gemmi code that builds the backbone of each chain (N, CA, C; Angstrom):
import gemmi

chains = {
    "A": [
        ("MET", (-57.721, -4.373, -0.249), (-56.330, -4.043, -0.430), (-55.946, -2.955, 0.545)),
        ("LYS", (-55.086, -3.245, 1.424), (-54.699, -2.215, 2.380), (-53.231, -2.344, 2.690)),
        ("LYS", (-52.637, -1.201, 2.856), (-51.235, -1.203, 3.199), (-51.101, -1.645, 4.650)),
        ("ASP", (-50.145, -2.526, 4.894), (-50.072, -3.216, 6.160), (-49.080, -2.533, 7.086)),
        ("GLU", (-49.492, -1.417, 7.653), (-48.579, -0.713, 8.541), (-49.103, -0.666, 9.960)),
        ("LYS", (-50.379, -1.020, 10.149), (-50.962, -0.924, 11.478), (-51.288, -2.325, 11.964)),
        ("THR", (-50.881, -2.610, 13.160), (-51.096, -3.938, 13.717), (-52.562, -4.358, 13.714)),
        ("PRO", (-53.484, -3.474, 14.145), (-54.892, -3.908, 14.146), (-55.366, -4.349, 12.759)),
        ("ASP", (-54.997, -3.602, 11.743), (-55.387, -3.994, 10.389), (-54.781, -5.334, 10.019)),
        ("LYS", (-53.540, -5.519, 10.446), (-52.852, -6.761, 10.120), (-53.586, -7.944, 10.746)),
        ("ASP", (-53.954, -7.782, 12.026), (-54.650, -8.872, 12.709), (-56.007, -9.120, 12.069)),
        ("LYS", (-56.692, -8.015, 11.738), (-58.003, -8.155, 11.107), (-57.868, -8.907, 9.789)),
        ("GLY", (-56.803, -8.557, 9.067), (-56.582, -9.214, 7.788), (-56.438, -10.711, 7.939)),
        ("ARG", (-55.725, -11.101, 8.965), (-55.525, -12.542, 9.169), (-56.865, -13.228, 9.422)),
        ("LEU", (-57.697, -12.553, 10.248), (-58.990, -13.151, 10.561), (-59.848, -13.253, 9.302)),
        ("ASP", (-59.672, -12.279, 8.427), (-60.487, -12.268, 7.216), (-59.946, -13.178, 6.132)),
        ("GLY", (-58.822, -13.780, 6.370), (-58.258, -14.673, 5.375), (-57.468, -13.972, 4.304)),
        ("ASP", (-57.014, -12.771, 4.576), (-56.160, -12.079, 3.617), (-54.802, -12.765, 3.526)),
        ("ILE", (-54.130, -12.471, 2.466), (-52.746, -12.904, 2.314), (-51.847, -11.705, 2.568)),
        ("HIS", (-50.957, -11.872, 3.528), (-50.015, -10.799, 3.878), (-48.732, -11.009, 3.103)),
        ("ILE", (-48.328, -9.977, 2.415), (-47.150, -10.116, 1.563), (-46.058, -9.128, 1.959)),
        ("GLU", (-44.846, -9.598, 1.841), (-43.669, -8.741, 1.898), (-43.000, -8.904, 0.544)),
        ("VAL", (-42.731, -7.815, -0.100), (-42.249, -7.882, -1.479), (-40.982, -7.051, -1.638)),
        ("ALA", (-39.919, -7.690, -2.061), (-38.713, -6.954, -2.452), (-38.960, -6.380, -3.842)),
        ("THR", (-38.786, -5.093, -3.982), (-39.061, -4.427, -5.255), (-37.837, -3.634, -5.708)),
        ("PRO", (-37.843, -3.131, -6.922), (-36.729, -2.286, -7.376), (-36.585, -0.988, -6.595)),
        ("ASN", (-37.545, -0.683, -5.753), (-37.434, 0.508, -4.915), (-37.775, 0.171, -3.467)),
        ("GLY", (-37.136, -0.848, -2.950), (-37.311, -1.204, -1.552), (-38.451, -2.174, -1.309)),
        ("VAL", (-38.799, -2.312, -0.042), (-39.731, -3.368, 0.372), (-41.150, -2.822, 0.497)),
        ("TYR", (-42.085, -3.580, -0.046), (-43.506, -3.282, 0.119), (-44.099, -4.294, 1.091)),
        ("ARG", (-44.928, -3.833, 2.001), (-45.653, -4.723, 2.905), (-47.136, -4.398, 2.839)),
        ("GLY", (-47.943, -5.416, 2.713), (-49.369, -5.171, 2.634), (-50.162, -6.456, 2.733)),
        ("ALA", (-51.480, -6.298, 2.719), (-52.378, -7.453, 2.784), (-53.438, -7.317, 1.700)),
        ("PHE", (-53.773, -8.447, 1.111), (-54.757, -8.473, 0.034), (-55.722, -9.632, 0.252)),
        ("PRO", (-56.984, -9.435, -0.088), (-57.886, -10.586, -0.125), (-57.306, -11.662, -1.035)),
        ("LYS", (-57.462, -12.897, -0.624), (-56.804, -13.970, -1.363), (-57.327, -14.120, -2.796)),
        ("THR", (-58.466, -13.514, -3.050), (-59.022, -13.597, -4.401), (-58.505, -12.484, -5.324)),
        ("THR", (-57.637, -11.626, -4.797), (-57.108, -10.528, -5.616), (-56.263, -11.083, -6.757)),
        ("LYS", (-56.481, -10.536, -7.919), (-55.686, -10.966, -9.067), (-54.248, -10.456, -8.932)),
        ("VAL", (-53.321, -11.232, -9.434), (-51.908, -10.854, -9.362), (-51.686, -9.505, -10.036)),
        ("LYS", (-52.347, -9.269, -11.141), (-52.129, -8.002, -11.857), (-52.515, -6.810, -10.999)),
        ("ASP", (-53.555, -6.972, -10.183), (-53.977, -5.864, -9.321), (-53.001, -5.667, -8.164)),
        ("VAL", (-52.422, -6.746, -7.702), (-51.389, -6.628, -6.666), (-50.192, -5.860, -7.224)),
        ("ILE", (-49.798, -6.202, -8.421), (-48.655, -5.513, -9.036), (-48.943, -4.024, -9.194)),
        ("ILE", (-50.145, -3.697, -9.616), (-50.506, -2.281, -9.795), (-50.366, -1.517, -8.480)),
        ("VAL", (-50.841, -2.104, -7.407), (-50.770, -1.441, -6.096), (-49.324, -1.255, -5.661)),
        ("ILE", (-48.512, -2.287, -5.848), (-47.110, -2.202, -5.417), (-46.367, -1.153, -6.245)),
        ("VAL", (-46.606, -1.153, -7.535), (-45.920, -0.197, -8.417), (-46.243, 1.240, -7.993)),
        ("GLU", (-47.493, 1.472, -7.675), (-47.879, 2.814, -7.247), (-47.270, 3.149, -5.887)),
        ("ASP", (-47.366, 2.209, -4.965), (-46.873, 2.467, -3.605), (-45.369, 2.730, -3.575)),
        ("ARG", (-44.623, 1.984, -4.369), (-43.163, 2.092, -4.354), (-42.663, 3.107, -5.371)),
        ("ASP", (-43.562, 3.823, -5.989), (-43.197, 4.895, -6.917), (-42.363, 4.360, -8.084)),
        ("LEU", (-42.780, 3.228, -8.592), (-42.113, 2.652, -9.761), (-42.773, 3.174, -11.027)),
        ("GLU", (-42.092, 3.019, -12.139), (-42.615, 3.513, -13.410), (-43.761, 2.629, -13.886)),
        ("GLU", (-44.917, 3.214, -14.065), (-46.084, 2.431, -14.473), (-45.916, 1.813, -15.850)),
        ("GLY", (-45.120, 2.420, -16.677), (-44.937, 1.891, -18.026), (-43.978, 0.714, -18.109)),
        ("ASP", (-43.270, 0.438, -17.030), (-42.336, -0.684, -17.046), (-43.081, -1.997, -16.833)),
        ("ALA", (-42.457, -3.067, -17.295), (-43.048, -4.393, -17.115), (-42.435, -5.049, -15.879)),
        ("PHE", (-43.294, -5.674, -15.079), (-42.836, -6.330, -13.859), (-43.420, -7.734, -13.786)),
        ("GLN", (-42.670, -8.597, -13.109), (-43.141, -9.951, -12.850), (-43.045, -10.203, -11.355)),
        ("LEU", (-44.053, -10.915, -10.843), (-44.074, -11.228, -9.422), (-43.687, -12.699, -9.241)),
        ("PHE", (-42.731, -12.942, -8.356), (-42.249, -14.296, -8.115), (-42.476, -14.700, -6.669)),
        ("TYR", (-42.810, -15.984, -6.498), (-42.815, -16.626, -5.182), (-41.686, -17.653, -5.226)),
        ("GLY", (-40.542, -17.280, -4.678), (-39.360, -18.118, -4.878), (-39.046, -18.173, -6.358)),
        ("GLU", (-38.976, -19.375, -6.897), (-38.703, -19.515, -8.323), (-39.977, -19.530, -9.149)),
        ("ILE", (-41.106, -19.505, -8.492), (-42.395, -19.624, -9.184), (-42.862, -18.263, -9.673)),
        ("LEU", (-43.019, -18.144, -10.966), (-43.536, -16.914, -11.562), (-45.054, -16.913, -11.448)),
        ("LEU", (-45.594, -15.879, -10.858), (-47.044, -15.808, -10.649), (-47.710, -15.295, -11.929)),
        ("GLU", (-47.803, -16.156, -12.875), (-48.479, -15.872, -14.138), (-49.302, -17.090, -14.548)),
        ("PRO", (-50.377, -16.897, -15.259), (-50.868, -15.614, -15.783), (-51.364, -14.693, -14.666)),
        ("ILE", (-51.198, -13.411, -14.914), (-51.501, -12.433, -13.880), (-52.997, -12.226, -13.661)),
        ("GLU", (-53.811, -12.843, -14.497), (-55.256, -12.765, -14.285), (-55.707, -13.709, -13.175)),
        ("ARG", (-54.836, -14.595, -12.773), (-55.210, -15.556, -11.732), (-55.144, -14.900, -10.348)),
        ("PRO", (-56.001, -15.341, -9.422), (-55.967, -14.780, -8.063), (-54.805, -15.357, -7.263)),
        ("LEU", (-54.413, -14.631, -6.244), (-53.295, -15.061, -5.402), (-53.507, -16.480, -4.881)),
        ("VAL", (-54.717, -16.769, -4.436), (-54.979, -18.051, -3.785), (-54.737, -19.234, -4.720)),
        ("SER", (-54.855, -18.992, -6.005), (-54.715, -20.097, -6.953), (-53.282, -20.592, -7.066)),
        ("PHE", (-52.343, -19.822, -6.530), (-50.937, -20.248, -6.577), (-50.526, -20.966, -5.294)),
        ("GLY", (-51.486, -21.176, -4.394), (-51.182, -21.896, -3.176), (-50.282, -21.147, -2.217)),
        ("LEU", (-50.389, -19.831, -2.211), (-49.533, -19.038, -1.336), (-49.963, -19.195, 0.120)),
        ("PRO", (-49.017, -19.214, 1.040), (-49.374, -19.233, 2.466), (-49.934, -17.878, 2.895)),
        ("THR", (-50.418, -17.811, 4.116), (-51.023, -16.573, 4.612), (-50.019, -15.432, 4.688)),
        ("ASN", (-48.809, -15.760, 5.071), (-47.727, -14.765, 5.100), (-46.669, -15.211, 4.108)),
        ("VAL", (-46.372, -14.360, 3.184), (-45.523, -14.827, 2.087), (-44.532, -13.736, 1.657)),
        ("LEU", (-43.367, -14.193, 1.291), (-42.309, -13.315, 0.785), (-42.256, -13.441, -0.734)),
        ("LEU", (-42.373, -12.305, -1.415), (-42.388, -12.297, -2.882), (-41.302, -11.361, -3.400)),
        ("THR", (-41.025, -11.475, -4.674), (-40.120, -10.522, -5.313), (-40.800, -9.954, -6.558)),
        ("LEU", (-40.703, -8.655, -6.704), (-41.220, -7.975, -7.894), (-40.010, -7.623, -8.755)),
        ("VAL", (-39.958, -8.224, -9.918), (-38.758, -8.117, -10.746), (-39.088, -7.367, -12.029)),
        ("ALA", (-38.275, -6.372, -12.319), (-38.418, -5.655, -13.583), (-37.871, -6.529, -14.697)),
        ("THR", (-38.627, -6.678, -15.744), (-38.115, -7.453, -16.868), (-37.004, -6.651, -17.533)),
        ("GLY", (-36.161, -7.354, -18.179), (-35.041, -6.687, -18.833), (-33.830, -7.572, -18.769)),
        ("SER", (-33.291, -7.905, -19.933), (-32.078, -8.706, -19.989), (-31.546, -8.613, -21.396)),
        ("GLY", (-30.416, -9.181, -21.584), (-29.822, -9.101, -22.892), (-29.906, -10.408, -23.639)),
        ("VAL", (-28.800, -11.075, -23.761), (-28.624, -12.328, -24.481), (-28.592, -12.097, -25.977)),
    ],
    "B": [
        ("MET", (-15.424, 16.176, -1.982), (-16.685, 16.564, -2.628), (-17.264, 15.335, -3.336)),
        ("PRO", (-18.490, 14.970, -2.990), (-19.081, 13.777, -3.607), (-19.300, 13.974, -5.106)),
        ("THR", (-19.110, 12.914, -5.836), (-19.386, 12.947, -7.267), (-20.859, 12.662, -7.502)),
        ("ALA", (-21.288, 12.865, -8.741), (-22.677, 12.547, -9.084), (-22.950, 11.063, -8.858)),
        ("ALA", (-21.963, 10.229, -9.171), (-22.137, 8.788, -8.956), (-22.276, 8.480, -7.469)),
        ("ASP", (-21.464, 9.135, -6.644), (-21.567, 8.931, -5.193), (-22.993, 9.203, -4.717)),
        ("LEU", (-23.521, 10.324, -5.158), (-24.847, 10.745, -4.697), (-25.937, 9.814, -5.219)),
        ("THR", (-25.786, 9.384, -6.464), (-26.798, 8.497, -7.037), (-26.798, 7.154, -6.332)),
        ("VAL", (-25.622, 6.619, -6.101), (-25.540, 5.338, -5.389), (-26.126, 5.491, -3.988)),
        ("ALA", (-25.766, 6.563, -3.321), (-26.277, 6.780, -1.964), (-27.803, 6.837, -1.947)),
        ("SER", (-28.371, 7.422, -2.987), (-29.836, 7.552, -3.033), (-30.528, 6.208, -3.235)),
        ("GLU", (-29.794, 5.223, -3.722), (-30.388, 3.909, -3.986), (-29.998, 2.875, -2.940)),
        ("THR", (-29.137, 3.260, -2.033), (-28.601, 2.277, -1.094), (-29.630, 1.801, -0.075)),
        ("ALA", (-30.503, 2.686, 0.369), (-31.487, 2.294, 1.377), (-32.374, 1.163, 0.857)),
        ("ALA", (-32.819, 1.300, -0.378), (-33.664, 0.251, -0.962), (-32.897, -1.053, -1.099)),
        ("LEU", (-31.641, -0.927, -1.468), (-30.813, -2.127, -1.616), (-30.637, -2.818, -0.265)),
        ("ARG", (-30.415, -2.034, 0.766), (-30.269, -2.608, 2.115), (-31.560, -3.290, 2.559)),
        ("ASP", (-32.683, -2.645, 2.302), (-33.970, -3.230, 2.711), (-34.210, -4.565, 2.021)),
        ("ASN", (-33.950, -4.605, 0.733), (-34.129, -5.860, 0.002), (-33.152, -6.924, 0.480)),
        ("ALA", (-31.931, -6.508, 0.764), (-30.928, -7.467, 1.239), (-31.376, -8.095, 2.549)),
        ("ALA", (-31.900, -7.275, 3.435), (-32.364, -7.798, 4.722), (-33.524, -8.764, 4.538)),
        ("LEU", (-34.415, -8.442, 3.616), (-35.597, -9.284, 3.406), (-35.240, -10.607, 2.736)),
        ("LEU", (-34.323, -10.570, 1.793), (-34.035, -11.764, 0.985), (-32.787, -12.516, 1.429)),
        ("GLY", (-32.129, -12.020, 2.462), (-30.963, -12.741, 2.969), (-29.704, -12.533, 2.152)),
        ("TRP", (-29.642, -11.446, 1.422), (-28.399, -11.141, 0.714), (-27.395, -10.593, 1.728)),
        ("SER", (-26.131, -10.843, 1.475), (-25.108, -10.128, 2.239), (-24.744, -8.883, 1.431)),
        ("LEU", (-24.550, -7.791, 2.126), (-24.250, -6.537, 1.445), (-23.147, -5.826, 2.209)),
        ("CYS", (-22.066, -5.556, 1.516), (-20.932, -4.868, 2.129), (-20.544, -3.691, 1.249)),
        ("GLU", (-20.701, -2.508, 1.783), (-20.366, -1.304, 1.020), (-18.895, -0.972, 1.240)),
        ("LEU", (-18.099, -1.096, 0.189), (-16.653, -0.921, 0.304), (-16.264, 0.556, 0.278)),
        ("ASP", (-16.922, 1.316, -0.548), (-16.753, 2.762, -0.575), (-18.005, 3.357, -1.207)),
        ("ALA", (-17.960, 4.625, -1.545), (-19.180, 5.304, -2.003), (-19.736, 4.730, -3.301)),
        ("ILE", (-18.891, 4.091, -4.079), (-19.347, 3.607, -5.388), (-19.048, 2.129, -5.622)),
        ("THR", (-18.684, 1.420, -4.581), (-18.361, 0.002, -4.745), (-18.985, -0.803, -3.612)),
        ("PHE", (-19.624, -1.904, -3.974), (-20.173, -2.781, -2.936), (-20.063, -4.232, -3.382)),
        ("VAL", (-20.131, -5.108, -2.387), (-20.147, -6.545, -2.642), (-21.496, -7.066, -2.162)),
        ("ILE", (-22.112, -7.889, -2.992), (-23.420, -8.425, -2.640), (-23.398, -9.935, -2.858)),
        ("GLY", (-23.917, -10.662, -1.880), (-23.928, -12.122, -1.953), (-25.340, -12.654, -2.064)),
        ("PHE", (-25.524, -13.607, -2.963), (-26.832, -14.202, -3.221), (-26.781, -15.700, -2.898)),
        ("THR", (-27.921, -16.247, -2.528), (-28.021, -17.691, -2.364), (-28.772, -18.268, -3.557)),
        ("ALA", (-28.159, -19.269, -4.193), (-28.773, -19.895, -5.363), (-29.742, -20.997, -4.928)),
        ("GLU", (-30.424, -21.569, -5.899), (-31.452, -22.562, -5.608), (-30.908, -23.782, -4.873)),
        ("ASP", (-29.643, -24.110, -5.086), (-29.056, -25.270, -4.409), (-28.408, -24.903, -3.079)),
        ("GLY", (-28.584, -23.684, -2.641), (-28.034, -23.238, -1.362), (-26.621, -22.680, -1.459)),
        ("SER", (-25.992, -22.801, -2.612), (-24.636, -22.254, -2.761), (-24.701, -20.732, -2.871)),
        ("ARG", (-23.576, -20.105, -2.594), (-23.529, -18.647, -2.592), (-22.753, -18.119, -3.789)),
        ("PHE", (-23.247, -17.063, -4.340), (-22.542, -16.340, -5.407), (-22.457, -14.870, -4.996)),
        ("TRP", (-21.309, -14.287, -5.295), (-21.107, -12.883, -4.951), (-20.841, -12.060, -6.202)),
        ("CYS", (-21.245, -10.816, -6.129), (-20.876, -9.853, -7.155), (-20.172, -8.678, -6.490)),
        ("LYS", (-19.113, -8.227, -7.141), (-18.492, -6.964, -6.755), (-18.933, -5.939, -7.793)),
        ("VAL", (-19.538, -4.892, -7.308), (-20.202, -3.947, -8.215), (-19.514, -2.588, -8.134)),
        ("ARG", (-19.016, -2.144, -9.263), (-18.372, -0.826, -9.348), (-19.317, 0.137, -10.063)),
        ("CYS", (-19.560, 1.253, -9.424), (-20.571, 2.184, -9.935), (-19.968, 3.534, -10.331)),
        ("ASP", (-18.700, 3.587, -10.634), (-18.118, 4.853, -11.089), (-18.833, 5.288, -12.379)),
        ("GLY", (-19.196, 6.539, -12.408), (-19.887, 7.055, -13.594), (-21.376, 6.793, -13.634)),
        ("TYR", (-21.894, 6.049, -12.657), (-23.327, 5.744, -12.599), (-24.129, 7.029, -12.356)),
        ("LYS", (-25.178, 7.379, -13.114), (-25.848, 6.593, -14.108), (-25.551, 7.016, -15.541)),
        ("ALA", (-24.519, 7.800, -15.742), (-24.144, 8.093, -17.119), (-23.773, 6.801, -17.825)),
        ("GLN", (-23.237, 5.880, -17.066), (-22.967, 4.542, -17.591), (-23.398, 3.527, -16.544)),
        ("PRO", (-23.662, 2.305, -16.987), (-24.171, 1.309, -16.037), (-23.065, 0.822, -15.108)),
        ("PRO", (-23.448, 0.188, -14.015), (-22.440, -0.391, -13.120), (-21.761, -1.594, -13.788)),
        ("ALA", (-20.616, -1.962, -13.225), (-19.924, -3.180, -13.665), (-20.171, -4.263, -12.618)),
        ("TRP", (-20.885, -5.316, -13.034), (-21.226, -6.417, -12.116), (-20.237, -7.567, -12.344)),
        ("HIS", (-19.251, -7.646, -11.488), (-18.256, -8.715, -11.579), (-18.652, -9.874, -10.667)),
        ("TRP", (-18.579, -11.104, -11.153), (-18.649, -12.252, -10.251), (-17.396, -12.219, -9.380)),
        ("TYR", (-17.537, -12.571, -8.120), (-16.508, -12.217, -7.142), (-16.310, -13.339, -6.130)),
        ("ASN", (-15.076, -13.459, -5.648), (-14.763, -14.413, -4.593), (-14.293, -13.633, -3.358)),
        ("PRO", (-15.088, -13.610, -2.295), (-14.711, -12.800, -1.123), (-13.509, -13.364, -0.375)),
        ("GLN", (-13.189, -14.647, -0.596), (-12.016, -15.216, 0.074), (-10.723, -14.756, -0.593)),
        ("THR", (-10.715, -14.750, -1.906), (-9.480, -14.423, -2.629), (-9.468, -12.990, -3.154)),
        ("ASP", (-10.597, -12.339, -3.137), (-10.772, -10.991, -3.681), (-10.654, -10.975, -5.215)),
        ("ALA", (-10.687, -12.149, -5.807), (-10.592, -12.223, -7.273), (-11.959, -11.957, -7.908)),
        ("VAL", (-11.910, -11.383, -9.094), (-13.143, -11.190, -9.860), (-13.052, -11.972, -11.160)),
        ("ASP", (-14.233, -12.267, -11.681), (-14.356, -12.824, -13.036), (-13.695, -14.192, -13.189)),
        ("GLN", (-13.693, -14.987, -12.126), (-13.128, -16.325, -12.226), (-14.245, -17.335, -12.521)),
        ("PRO", (-14.004, -18.292, -13.409), (-15.044, -19.273, -13.745), (-15.589, -20.025, -12.533)),
        ("CYS", (-14.745, -20.255, -11.523), (-15.208, -20.999, -10.349), (-16.167, -20.173, -9.484)),
        ("ASP", (-16.256, -18.908, -9.745), (-17.156, -18.034, -8.987), (-18.340, -17.568, -9.832)),
        ("THR", (-18.446, -18.142, -11.014), (-19.449, -17.699, -11.989), (-20.521, -18.771, -12.163)),
        ("PRO", (-21.785, -18.423, -12.011), (-22.843, -19.421, -12.180), (-22.925, -19.918, -13.617)),
        ("ASN", (-23.251, -21.193, -13.725), (-23.382, -21.819, -15.034), (-24.864, -21.999, -15.335)),
        ("LYS", (-25.350, -21.212, -16.228), (-26.771, -21.295, -16.570), (-27.008, -21.023, -18.042)),
        ("GLY", (-26.166, -20.186, -18.604), (-26.390, -19.805, -19.992), (-27.386, -18.669, -20.083)),
        ("GLY", (-27.593, -18.182, -21.288), (-28.546, -17.104, -21.493), (-28.125, -15.842, -20.771)),
        ("PHE", (-28.917, -15.465, -19.816), (-28.677, -14.231, -19.058), (-27.300, -14.265, -18.386)),
        ("PHE", (-26.938, -15.430, -17.817), (-25.589, -15.607, -17.286), (-24.734, -16.143, -18.441)),
        ("HIS", (-24.254, -15.245, -19.251), (-23.638, -15.619, -20.518), (-22.429, -16.527, -20.319)),
        ("GLY", (-22.256, -17.449, -21.262), (-21.146, -18.384, -21.179), (-19.783, -17.707, -21.164)),
        ("ALA", (-19.724, -16.468, -21.651), (-18.463, -15.737, -21.624), (-18.091, -15.291, -20.214)),
        ("GLY", (-19.028, -15.453, -19.270), (-18.725, -15.128, -17.882), (-19.244, -13.789, -17.420)),
        ("VAL", (-20.028, -13.143, -18.246), (-20.591, -11.854, -17.838), (-22.120, -11.924, -17.843)),
        ("ILE", (-22.710, -11.125, -17.012), (-24.166, -10.981, -17.018), (-24.540, -10.205, -18.272)),
        ("CYS", (-25.386, -10.811, -19.066), (-25.680, -10.239, -20.375), (-26.913, -9.349, -20.297)),
        ("ALA", (-26.678, -8.102, -20.001), (-27.769, -7.130, -19.909), (-27.187, -5.748, -20.149)),
        ("PRO", (-27.977, -4.849, -20.730), (-27.458, -3.489, -20.981), (-27.090, -2.757, -19.701)),
        ("TRP", (-27.638, -3.228, -18.563), (-27.333, -2.557, -17.288), (-26.052, -3.081, -16.648)),
        ("ASN", (-25.363, -3.951, -17.349), (-24.052, -4.407, -16.878), (-22.977, -3.908, -17.839)),
        ("ARG", (-22.086, -3.089, -17.340), (-21.056, -2.487, -18.185), (-20.196, -3.555, -18.869)),
        ("LEU", (-20.064, -4.693, -18.215), (-19.187, -5.736, -18.747), (-19.784, -6.443, -19.959)),
        ("ALA", (-21.048, -6.205, -20.225), (-21.675, -6.842, -21.388), (-21.289, -6.152, -22.695)),
        ("TYR", (-20.627, -5.009, -22.577), (-20.263, -4.229, -23.765), (-18.847, -4.605, -24.210)),
        ("LYS", (-18.741, -5.067, -25.404), (-17.426, -5.472, -25.907), (-16.433, -4.309, -25.895)),
        ("SER", (-16.935, -3.093, -26.012), (-16.035, -1.936, -25.998), (-15.393, -1.737, -24.621)),
        ("ILE", (-15.985, -2.344, -23.608), (-15.477, -2.219, -22.240), (-14.700, -3.455, -21.825)),
        ("ASP", (-15.272, -4.616, -22.140), (-14.687, -5.890, -21.723), (-14.697, -6.817, -22.936)),
        ("PRO", (-13.563, -7.372, -23.299), (-13.532, -8.235, -24.493), (-14.444, -9.448, -24.380)),
        ("ARG", (-14.818, -9.817, -23.151), (-15.762, -10.932, -22.989), (-17.189, -10.485, -23.282)),
        ("GLY", (-17.404, -9.219, -23.330), (-18.755, -8.707, -23.526), (-19.353, -9.175, -24.837)),
        ("PRO", (-20.547, -9.746, -24.789), (-21.155, -10.280, -26.013), (-21.619, -9.205, -26.995)),
        ("HIS", (-21.741, -7.977, -26.540), (-22.443, -6.996, -27.372), (-21.557, -5.841, -27.842)),
        ("ASN", (-21.469, -5.728, -29.167), (-20.912, -4.513, -29.748), (-22.007, -3.747, -30.478)),
        ("ASP", (-23.241, -4.214, -30.294), (-24.387, -3.560, -30.929), (-25.151, -2.671, -29.943)),
        ("TRP", (-24.676, -2.584, -28.725), (-25.304, -1.701, -27.752), (-24.409, -0.496, -27.517)),
        ("SER", (-25.029, 0.633, -27.220), (-24.279, 1.849, -26.916), (-24.301, 2.085, -25.409)),
        ("LEU", (-23.124, 2.191, -24.846), (-23.017, 2.335, -23.389), (-23.801, 3.551, -22.890)),
        ("GLY", (-23.710, 4.635, -23.628), (-24.368, 5.859, -23.183), (-25.878, 5.813, -23.272)),
        ("ASN", (-26.399, 4.810, -23.989), (-27.850, 4.700, -24.147), (-28.441, 3.567, -23.315)),
        ("TRP", (-27.700, 3.123, -22.322), (-28.154, 1.936, -21.599), (-29.512, 2.129, -20.954)),
        ("LEU", (-29.823, 3.352, -20.530), (-31.102, 3.578, -19.860), (-32.292, 3.496, -20.814)),
        ("THR", (-32.029, 3.725, -22.083), (-33.118, 3.686, -23.056), (-33.086, 2.433, -23.924)),
        ("ASN", (-32.100, 1.579, -23.706), (-32.065, 0.307, -24.416), (-33.300, -0.494, -24.018)),
        ("GLU", (-34.058, -0.963, -24.994), (-35.321, -1.646, -24.663), (-35.086, -2.893, -23.809)),
        ("ARG", (-33.911, -3.470, -23.909), (-33.623, -4.654, -23.098), (-33.295, -4.316, -21.647)),
        ("THR", (-33.058, -3.064, -21.367), (-32.877, -2.662, -19.968), (-34.199, -2.777, -19.226)),
        ("GLY", (-35.286, -2.506, -19.932), (-36.594, -2.556, -19.279), (-36.604, -1.671, -18.053)),
        ("GLY", (-37.123, -2.207, -16.959), (-37.183, -1.438, -15.717), (-35.971, -1.622, -14.828)),
        ("CYS", (-34.949, -2.267, -15.333), (-33.742, -2.501, -14.524), (-32.847, -1.263, -14.540)),
        ("ARG", (-33.338, -0.215, -13.937), (-32.613, 1.052, -13.939), (-32.131, 1.451, -12.558)),
        ("THR", (-32.349, 0.601, -11.577), (-31.826, 0.870, -10.230), (-30.985, -0.324, -9.790)),
        ("LEU", (-30.132, -0.070, -8.817), (-29.274, -1.147, -8.322), (-30.117, -2.279, -7.729)),
        ("SER", (-31.202, -1.926, -7.062), (-32.077, -2.965, -6.504), (-32.745, -3.779, -7.598)),
        ("ALA", (-33.169, -3.120, -8.657), (-33.802, -3.841, -9.761), (-32.818, -4.834, -10.382)),
        ("MET", (-31.597, -4.406, -10.538), (-30.574, -5.291, -11.108), (-30.303, -6.479, -10.186)),
        ("ALA", (-30.158, -6.180, -8.910), (-29.881, -7.252, -7.956), (-31.040, -8.248, -7.894)),
        ("LEU", (-32.261, -7.750, -7.967), (-33.418, -8.645, -7.952), (-33.430, -9.561, -9.169)),
        ("ARG", (-33.040, -9.013, -10.315), (-32.986, -9.834, -11.533), (-31.992, -10.985, -11.359)),
        ("ILE", (-30.833, -10.664, -10.787), (-29.828, -11.701, -10.560), (-30.349, -12.721, -9.552)),
        ("HIS", (-30.966, -12.232, -8.490), (-31.517, -13.119, -7.463), (-32.482, -14.137, -8.072)),
        ("VAL", (-33.394, -13.655, -8.882), (-34.392, -14.549, -9.477), (-33.745, -15.534, -10.445)),
        ("GLU", (-32.785, -15.059, -11.210), (-32.117, -15.948, -12.170), (-31.377, -17.080, -11.455)),
        ("LEU", (-30.940, -16.836, -10.245), (-30.220, -17.861, -9.483), (-31.155, -18.886, -8.840)),
        ("GLN", (-32.458, -18.656, -8.942), (-33.408, -19.538, -8.275), (-33.862, -20.718, -9.115)),
        ("SER", (-33.489, -20.766, -10.372), (-33.928, -21.894, -11.200), (-32.982, -22.109, -12.374)),
        ("GLY", (-32.925, -23.357, -12.809), (-32.173, -23.681, -14.018), (-30.667, -23.656, -13.876)),
        ("MET", (-30.194, -23.611, -12.637), (-28.748, -23.544, -12.435), (-28.076, -24.895, -12.692)),
        ("LYS", (-26.873, -24.812, -13.220), (-26.063, -26.018, -13.452), (-24.702, -25.851, -12.777)),
        ("GLY", (-24.736, -25.423, -11.544), (-23.489, -25.262, -10.813), (-22.693, -24.055, -11.255)),
        ("ARG", (-21.376, -24.242, -11.324), (-20.473, -23.150, -11.684), (-19.806, -23.428, -13.026)),
        ("VAL", (-19.331, -22.377, -13.636), (-18.698, -22.542, -14.939), (-17.474, -23.468, -14.828)),
        ("ALA", (-16.755, -23.378, -13.703), (-15.640, -24.289, -13.452), (-15.630, -24.620, -11.966)),
        ("ALA", (-15.118, -25.805, -11.634), (-15.111, -26.240, -10.218), (-14.100, -25.419, -9.434)),
    ],
}
model = gemmi.Model(1)
for chain_id, residues in chains.items():
    chain = gemmi.Chain(chain_id)
    for i, (resn, *xyz) in enumerate(residues, 1):
        res = gemmi.Residue()
        res.name, res.seqid = resn, gemmi.SeqId(i, " ")
        for name, pos in zip(("N", "CA", "C"), xyz):
            atom = gemmi.Atom()
            atom.name, atom.element = name, gemmi.Element(name[0])
            atom.pos, atom.b_iso = gemmi.Position(*pos), 0.0
            res.add_atom(atom)
        chain.add_residue(res)
    model.add_chain(chain)
structure = gemmi.Structure()
structure.add_model(model)
structure.setup_entities()
């Protein structure tokens, strides 16, 4: 798990088969790379910390309309491409 | 002299701009406390919200469905048809939307929520920033849509 701010790391990640993610979050954009076997829950933990979000809040990670749950599953199991755009959404609604 | 709402909105605008650039939202800041944001739904159609943030965060913003051509708000033809979160009354049904409160808007489904407690309402969850709210709307527009409330 490494924050993707340096080009050499980014290139290395690609060679290693990492998944590079760009994530729209409630506090701006997160960019990073993770081994494809990383569990979704661990990705969420890293993003929440990096973007200074409230750890006690509940978040869901989406790939387009696809909710990446259960969060115990690894990224690769959702068929994500090597470079992927995700959204981290805070739960909360009325109805 | 900037108001507290001006400063709070300004502090959240950078994140909103970053997300807009990443997700293809259109974002137009009309003044210090008002902006228009456009989303693309799952069928490729566009929906806009005009968001008024006066009093933010003492009270939540008002998320109006909006037509940038006519400048009209709250028209059925500009309102997504999905039900649930996009309430049939034409308002986004969440404590973080001022229009969901019947005391503010007669279409508001809720008279059981307190406007001043919106940040601690359990249904607000983590939707306490403008970006969090916009992301929730974005995701809701990605599935289960049935067009617009009216043609």
